[in-house]
N, C-alpha and C positions, 0 to 999 in steps of 0.2 A: 699879025696882029699888030697894030701900032699902040702908043701910049694910051690914048683915050679909050680905046678900045679895053686896055686891060684894067682900065682906072673904073670904066663904067660896069666891066663885069663884076668887078671886084665890088662897087658901088650896091650895085644890083642885088650881090649876094648878101650883104649886109643888109641892106634892106629885107629882102627873103627872111631873114631869120628877125628880125624885127616885127617883121610883119606876124611872123610866126607866132613869136614871142606876144606882141599884142594880143592877137588872137586866142592863144591859152591863157592870158591873163583876163580877156572879156570873158572864154567860159566859166573861167574859175568864179567871178564875180557875179556873174549872170545865171549861172547854173547852179551853181552849188553851196559858195562860201560869200555873199554880200557883205557879213558881217567882218569877213577877214579886212575888210578897209573902212568898215562902218558905213557901207552903203545901204540905203533901203530902196528896195524894190515896190513898186506899187501890186494892187493885187495880180495884175497881168505881167507882172512880168518887166515892167518899163523902169528904167532908171536915166535920172538925166544925165547926159553926156557932161555938162558940164563939172556935175559933182564926182563924175567917176575920174574927169581931168584933174579937178584939186586934189581927190585923196589918193590918187594911183602912186604908187612907190616907184615909178618910173615915167621918163619924160616922154610923155604923149599930148597930142593936141589934137583937136577936132579932125584935121584933115589926116592923120595917122589910122583915128579910129573909122572913119568913112571909107579909106581905102582898105583897111582892115574889112570891112564888112565888105564892100564891092567884089575885092578878091577873091574871098572866101570859097574854094573849091565846092564847099558841103554847105554854104549859105547858112551857116548857122546864125546868123545875125540879122534882124529887121530894124530898119530904122523908121521913127515914125514920120508921117506925112509932113510934120512941122521942120522936122530934122534935129529937134532938142532932144529926144529920147531914143534909145537904144534897148534891144531885148535879145536874148537866145529863143530860135524857133522853138526849140524842144529839146532834150536830155536833161531837163530839169532834177536835180534829186531833193529839191525844197518845193512845198506846194505851191503852185503858181496855176492860176486860171486863164490859158491861154484863148479862151474866147472862141474855142472852134467848136462848130456843130458837126452832130453827126452826119455823116455822108456813106452813102453807098460806095464800097470799094469795087475794083475790079474784080473779074473772078478770080483771079489768084494772087496773091503778094507773096514775097520772099524774105527769108531772116537769114543773114550769113550768120555765122559761128566758127568757133575752133573745134575741131575731131576731138580733143581732150573734154569737151563740155557733153558733146551728144550722148552719153548715154544717161547723164542726169536731166538733159531735157526732154528726151523721150519717155522718161519716166515720168518725170513731173509736170513738164508742159514748158512753154515759156514765161517766166514772171518779169517783173520790172526787174529787178534785184532792188538797187539803192535809187534807181527813178520813176518817175511818174507813171511810166506809160512804157508798153514794148514797142520796139521800134521797128517798122518793115518796110521792104524796100518795092519799089513798082515794079522791078526788074531783076534777074540773076545775074547781070553784072555788077549792077550795087551791090547786091547782098554780097557777092563774093570781093569784094575789095572791103566789104565791113568785118567779114569773115579771117580775111589777110592780117589784118591788124592785130589779130588774138593768138595768131599759128596757123596750122594746116587748116583751110577753110573748109566747111560743110557748107550746104544751103540746103533750107529748108522751104518746102514750098506748103503753102496754107491757103484751103479754100476759101477766102476772103468772103465771097457773097454767097455762099453755103452759112458761113458762120453769121454774118450779116441777117441772113433770112431767119434765121433761128434767135435773133434778138440781140448778137453781140453789136456793141457800138464802134464804129469805126472812125477815123479824126484825120483828116489832112492837113497837114503842118503848109505853110507858104513855100516852105522850100521841096514838095511833094513825096516827103517821110510821111508813112502811115503810121496813126499811133491805135494801140488796144490795149486795154488795163491787163488783160494775160490770152493765152493761148491756152488750151487743154491740149494734151498729149493724143488725145484721140485725132484731132486735126493735122497733125504734123506730119507730112511725108516727104522723104529724103530724095 
């Protein structure tokens, strides 16, 4: 390794930390507490990028916000077509109308959770807790990653198409996550 490689690696490491910090900040103000910086979201969760820049308690600009959006591995955010607004794709604990239309889901969807929550979930079903919706993954791998964030992972298989046919509404977000108000324990398969 030469000096340039070391410097670039250190710079990229710092940039990753900055992008992670920006992403967490955006998640906080766009999904949970816009009032923390005096931000107002519209009914669909959109906020002006310029207002966020002006009100942020950290030095950010449009390019770093765009980079945080484009490099986010979970695609948590969306930019408006004109590039002036940003919103979170899902995970809101505040009442937001994402404008999603009900959609027929695939045959099965998956939910990743921690083993320590399993007994309660199997008794009470999946509830959105402090969010608007229960999040379901399109595949076991994604659900496993979600479950790992909370401890020893357990994957639950949900017969989504069967639920849909019995009147449950499913919504698909821009980043491929399925949303539903709740899942009764009778539909949960380990």
